[in-house]
C-alpha positions as CSV (number, residue, x, y, z in Angstrom):
1,X,14.7,115.9,71.1
2,X,17.7,114.0,72.3
3,X,18.7,114.0,76.0
4,X,21.6,116.3,75.3
5,X,19.3,118.7,73.4
6,X,16.8,118.5,76.2
7,X,19.4,119.3,78.8
8,X,20.8,122.2,76.7
9,X,17.4,123.7,76.2
10,X,16.7,123.6,80.0
11,X,20.1,125.1,80.9
12,X,19.6,128.0,78.4
13,X,16.0,128.6,79.5
14,X,17.0,128.5,83.2
15,X,19.6,131.2,82.7
16,X,17.0,133.3,80.9
17,X,14.5,132.7,83.7
18,X,16.9,134.0,86.3
19,X,17.4,137.2,84.3
20,X,13.7,137.6,84.0
21,X,13.2,137.0,87.7
22,X,15.7,139.8,88.5
23,X,13.8,142.1,86.2
24,X,10.5,141.2,87.9
25,X,12.2,141.8,91.3
26,X,13.2,145.3,90.2
27,X,9.7,146.0,88.8
28,X,8.1,144.8,92.0
29,X,10.3,146.9,94.3
30,X,9.7,150.0,92.0
31,X,5.9,149.4,92.3
32,X,6.2,149.1,96.1
33,X,8.2,152.3,96.4
34,X,5.6,154.2,94.3
35,X,2.8,152.8,96.5
36,X,4.6,154.0,99.7
37,X,5.4,157.4,98.2
38,X,1.8,157.9,97.2
39,X,0.6,156.9,100.6
40,X,3.1,159.3,102.2
41,X,1.8,162.1,100.0
42,X,-1.8,161.3,100.9
43,X,-0.9,161.3,104.6
44,X,0.7,164.7,104.2
45,X,-2.4,166.0,102.4
46,X,-4.7,164.8,105.2
47,X,-2.4,166.5,107.8
48,X,-2.5,169.7,105.8
49,X,-6.3,169.7,105.5
50,X,-6.6,169.2,109.3
51,X,-4.5,172.2,110.1
52,X,-5.9,175.4,111.5
53,X,-5.4,178.9,109.9
54,X,-2.0,179.3,111.6
55,X,-0.8,176.0,110.0
56,X,-0.8,173.9,113.2
57,X,-2.8,170.8,114.0
58,X,-4.9,171.1,117.2
59,X,-4.9,168.4,119.8
60,X,-8.7,168.0,119.5
61,X,-8.2,166.9,115.9
62,X,-5.7,164.2,116.7
63,X,-8.3,161.3,116.9
64,X,-9.9,162.2,113.6
65,X,-6.5,162.6,111.9
66,X,-5.3,159.2,113.2
67,X,-8.5,157.6,111.8
68,X,-7.9,159.1,108.4
69,X,-4.2,158.1,108.3
70,X,-5.1,154.6,109.3
71,X,-7.5,154.5,106.3
72,X,-4.6,155.5,104.0
73,X,-2.4,152.8,105.4
74,X,-5.1,150.2,105.1
75,X,-5.4,151.1,101.4
76,X,-1.6,150.8,101.2
77,X,-1.8,147.3,102.7
78,X,-4.4,146.2,100.1
79,X,-2.2,147.6,97.3
80,X,0.8,145.7,98.7
81,X,-1.1,142.4,98.9
82,X,-2.2,142.7,95.3
83,X,1.3,143.7,94.1
84,X,2.9,140.8,96.0
85,X,0.5,138.2,94.8
86,X,0.7,139.3,91.2
87,X,4.5,139.3,91.2
88,X,4.7,135.9,93.0
89,X,2.5,134.5,90.2
90,X,4.5,136.1,87.5
91,X,7.9,134.9,88.8
92,X,6.6,131.4,89.4
93,X,5.4,131.3,85.8
94,X,8.9,132.5,84.6
95,X,10.5,129.7,86.7
96,X,8.4,126.9,85.3
97,X,8.8,128.4,81.8
98,X,12.4,127.2,81.9
99,X,10.9,123.7,81.2
100,X,8.5,124.9,78.4
101,X,10.3,122.8,75.8
102,X,10.0,119.6,77.8
103,X,6.6,119.8,79.6
104,X,3.0,120.7,78.5
105,X,1.7,124.1,79.4
106,X,-1.1,122.8,81.6
107,X,1.5,120.9,83.7
108,X,3.7,124.1,84.0
109,X,0.7,126.2,85.0
110,X,-0.2,123.7,87.7
111,X,3.3,123.7,89.1
112,X,3.5,127.5,89.1
113,X,0.1,127.8,90.9
114,X,1.1,125.2,93.5
115,X,4.4,126.9,94.1
116,X,2.7,130.2,94.9
117,X,0.3,128.4,97.3
118,X,3.3,126.7,98.9
119,X,5.2,130.0,99.2
120,X,2.3,131.7,100.8
121,X,1.7,128.9,103.2
122,X,5.4,128.4,104.0
123,X,6.2,128.5,107.7
124,X,9.7,129.7,108.7
125,X,11.6,128.7,111.8
126,X,9.9,131.4,113.8
127,X,6.5,129.8,113.0
128,X,5.3,132.8,110.9
129,X,3.6,132.5,107.5
130,X,3.4,135.2,104.8
131,X,0.1,136.5,106.1
132,X,1.6,136.9,109.6
133,X,4.6,138.8,108.1
134,X,2.4,141.1,106.1
135,X,0.3,141.9,109.2
136,X,3.5,142.7,111.1
137,X,4.7,145.0,108.4
138,X,1.3,146.8,108.1
139,X,0.9,147.1,111.9
140,X,4.5,148.5,112.2
141,X,3.6,151.2,109.6
142,X,0.5,152.2,111.7
143,X,2.5,152.3,114.9
144,X,5.4,154.3,113.4
145,X,3.2,156.9,111.6
146,X,0.8,157.1,114.5
147,X,3.5,157.7,117.0
148,X,5.1,160.4,114.8
149,X,1.8,162.2,114.5
150,X,0.9,161.9,118.1
151,X,4.3,163.0,119.4
152,X,4.4,166.1,117.2
153,X,0.9,167.3,117.9
154,X,1.0,166.6,121.7
155,X,4.4,168.2,122.2
156,X,3.6,171.1,119.9
157,X,0.3,171.9,121.6
158,X,1.8,171.5,125.1
159,X,4.5,173.9,124.2
160,X,2.0,176.4,122.8
161,X,0.1,176.3,126.2
162,X,3.4,176.8,128.1
163,X,4.3,179.7,125.8
164,X,1.1,181.5,126.6
165,X,2.2,181.8,130.2
166,X,5.5,183.5,129.2
167,X,3.6,185.8,126.9
168,X,1.1,186.8,129.6
169,X,4.0,187.7,131.9
170,X,5.6,189.7,129.1
171,X,8.6,187.4,129.1
172,X,10.2,186.0,125.9
173,X,9.3,182.5,124.9
174,X,12.3,180.2,125.3
175,X,13.9,179.0,122.1
176,X,13.3,175.4,123.1
177,X,9.6,176.0,123.5
178,X,9.5,177.8,120.1
179,X,11.1,174.8,118.6
180,X,8.5,172.4,120.1
181,X,5.7,174.6,119.0
182,X,6.8,174.2,115.4
183,X,6.5,170.4,115.8
184,X,2.7,170.8,115.5
185,X,3.0,172.6,112.2
186,X,1.3,170.6,109.5
187,X,4.4,170.8,107.2
188,X,6.7,169.6,110.0
189,X,4.4,166.7,110.9
190,X,4.2,165.7,107.2
191,X,8.0,165.7,106.9
192,X,8.4,163.7,110.1
193,X,5.8,161.0,109.1
194,X,7.3,160.7,105.6
195,X,10.8,160.2,107.0
196,X,9.7,157.7,109.7
197,X,7.7,155.7,107.1
198,X,10.2,155.7,104.3
199,X,13.8,156.1,105.4
200,X,16.3,154.5,107.7
201,X,17.1,150.9,108.6
202,X,14.0,149.3,110.1
203,X,11.6,151.8,108.6
204,X,8.3,150.3,107.5
205,X,9.1,150.8,103.8
206,X,12.5,149.0,104.1
207,X,10.8,146.1,106.0
208,X,8.2,145.8,103.3
209,X,10.9,145.9,100.6
210,X,12.8,143.1,102.3
211,X,9.6,141.1,102.6
212,X,8.7,141.6,98.9
213,X,12.1,140.5,97.7
214,X,12.2,137.4,99.9
215,X,8.7,136.2,99.1
216,X,8.8,136.8,95.4
217,X,12.1,135.0,95.2
218,X,10.7,132.2,97.3
219,X,7.8,131.6,94.8
220,X,10.3,131.6,91.9
221,X,12.6,129.1,93.6
222,X,9.8,126.7,94.7
223,X,8.4,126.7,91.2
224,X,11.8,126.0,89.6
225,X,12.7,123.3,92.1
226,X,9.3,121.4,91.6
227,X,9.6,121.7,87.8
228,X,13.2,120.5,87.8
229,X,12.6,117.3,89.6
230,X,9.8,116.4,87.1
231,X,12.8,115.6,84.8
232,X,13.9,112.0,85.2
233,X,17.6,112.9,84.5
234,X,17.8,115.7,87.1
235,X,19.5,114.5,90.2
236,X,19.8,117.8,92.1
237,X,19.9,121.5,91.9
238,X,23.0,123.7,92.3
239,X,23.0,126.6,94.7
240,X,24.0,129.7,92.7
241,X,25.4,132.8,94.3
242,X,23.8,136.1,93.1
243,X,26.1,138.1,90.8
244,X,25.4,140.9,93.2
245,X,26.5,138.9,96.2
246,X,28.0,141.7,98.3
247,X,30.3,139.8,100.6
248,X,30.9,136.3,101.9
249,X,28.3,134.8,104.2
250,X,26.6,131.5,104.7
251,X,25.6,131.4,101.1
252,X,29.2,130.8,100.1
253,X,29.3,127.6,102.1
254,X,26.1,126.4,100.5
255,X,27.4,127.1,97.0
256,X,30.8,125.4,97.6
257,X,30.4,122.4,99.9
258,X,30.0,119.0,98.3
259,X,27.8,117.6,101.0
260,X,26.1,114.9,99.0
261,X,28.8,113.8,96.6
262,X,27.0,115.4,93.7
263,X,29.5,118.3,93.2
264,X,30.0,121.6,94.8
265,X,26.8,123.3,95.9
266,X,24.6,120.5,94.5
267,X,21.7,119.1,96.5
268,X,19.2,116.3,95.9
269,X,15.5,116.9,96.0
270,X,14.2,118.3,99.2
271,X,17.7,119.0,100.6
272,X,18.6,122.4,99.2
273,X,19.4,125.0,101.8
274,X,18.1,127.7,99.4
275,X,17.1,130.4,100.3
276,X,19.7,130.8,103.0
277,X,18.4,134.0,104.3
278,X,15.8,136.8,103.6
279,X,16.4,139.4,101.0
280,X,18.5,137.1,98.8
281,X,18.7,137.0,95.1
282,X,20.4,133.7,94.9
283,X,18.9,131.0,92.7
284,X,19.2,127.3,91.9
285,X,19.7,125.5,88.6
286,X,19.0,121.9,87.5
287,X,21.9,119.4,87.6
288,X,21.7,116.3,85.4
289,X,23.0,112.8,86.1
290,X,25.6,113.0,83.4
291,X,27.2,116.0,85.1
292,X,28.2,114.1,88.2
293,X,31.8,112.9,88.0
294,X,33.6,110.2,89.9
295,X,35.6,113.0,91.6
296,X,32.3,114.5,92.9
297,X,31.3,111.2,94.4
298,X,34.8,110.7,96.0
299,X,35.1,114.2,97.4
300,X,31.9,114.2,99.4
301,X,32.4,116.2,102.7
302,X,30.4,117.5,105.6
303,X,29.9,121.2,106.1
304,X,32.1,121.0,109.2
305,X,35.0,119.5,107.1
306,X,34.6,122.2,104.5
307,X,34.6,125.0,107.1
308,X,37.7,123.7,108.8
309,X,39.6,124.0,105.6
310,X,38.6,127.7,105.1
311,X,40.6,130.7,106.2
312,X,39.6,132.3,109.6
313,X,38.0,135.3,108.0
314,X,35.7,133.2,105.8
315,X,34.9,131.0,108.8
316,X,33.7,134.0,110.7
317,X,31.7,135.4,107.8
318,X,30.0,132.1,107.2
319,X,29.3,131.4,110.9
320,X,28.5,135.0,111.8
321,X,30.1,134.6,115.2
322,X,33.7,134.5,116.6
323,X,32.6,132.1,119.3
324,X,31.2,129.7,116.8
325,X,34.4,129.9,114.8
326,X,36.3,129.1,118.0
327,X,34.1,126.1,118.6
328,X,34.7,125.0,115.1
329,X,38.5,125.1,115.4
330,X,38.4,123.4,118.8
331,X,36.6,120.5,117.0
332,X,33.5,121.1,119.0
333,X,30.9,122.7,116.7
334,X,28.1,120.4,115.7
335,X,26.7,120.3,112.1
336,X,23.2,121.2,113.2
337,X,24.5,124.3,115.0
338,X,26.1,126.0,112.0
339,X,23.1,128.1,111.2
340,X,21.8,128.7,114.7
341,X,22.6,132.0,116.5
342,X,25.3,131.8,119.2
343,X,23.0,132.9,121.9
344,X,20.8,129.8,121.3
345,X,23.7,127.3,121.4
346,X,26.4,128.8,123.7
347,X,25.2,126.7,126.6
348,X,26.6,123.7,124.8
349,X,30.1,125.1,124.4
350,X,30.8,127.7,127.1
351,X,32.5,125.4,129.5
352,X,34.8,123.9,126.9
353,X,35.8,127.3,125.4
354,X,36.8,128.8,128.8
């Protein structure tokens, strides 16, 4: 195989690998959603079985119900762990498969396995590893569901006791009390717990979904990067925006700046800013030495220089802060502050921006 054929084969297989990774992402998220829905249904069943003949759950059953619900959520945690590990392994294998025409299978298997281990051990800026994030997601689900159940049962039972006093006096039960009494109804509790578990920004399911996409994509990217640089003629990887990239953000800078003189969005080994943020579906692709032009080398620029040439709206979208954009245009913003939140760096600029 000639160098040109080798390069063409890798390029074609890399494109195929990205498409397959997107398919795996969709499958993983579908599996995760099914797992959460099944858990929600099981929780509703446990609540229904705990109800008295009038359909309400008594306060003296709260502790037992909480224990049963925690068991369901523990089973969900185990299912999530198995799902995530499986899809990380699959997507890493897909990534290394882009080099199947140029490397032996045993080598590719080693690279894929090592990428999964690296992804699971990866420590982000906040100091957390995957195991820590999974614990947080699982603990959040227990807190949210437990709080929903406790609140409904306690308020419903308290309202029932208060209503008895009205009934004894022959007085009508206030509408507000009647509403609270219904909170302890098994069906109402089931609906409330399902909603709190599954829906809304910041719900346990949404947090788990974000985690899955981030970590599965991380395993794919790490496997691809490590495989790419096994090729002698690969000098960098190009940051690729997702076709579904919703609106400009910091990814646009990473994909367009020529920071190393290798071309727009191209980074040498160990220097890629990918992934730029959680929940991303951006990828990287191998760039070969014969793709680097004299213009690429001559047009090297810092990220600050690139940002200063962009329109104000894009500056704001990339930096995520009007104050940071002001610091940029005042010639003050430092390169290593581009990605840091304004609250963490404002002390360096406030006096000069007054």
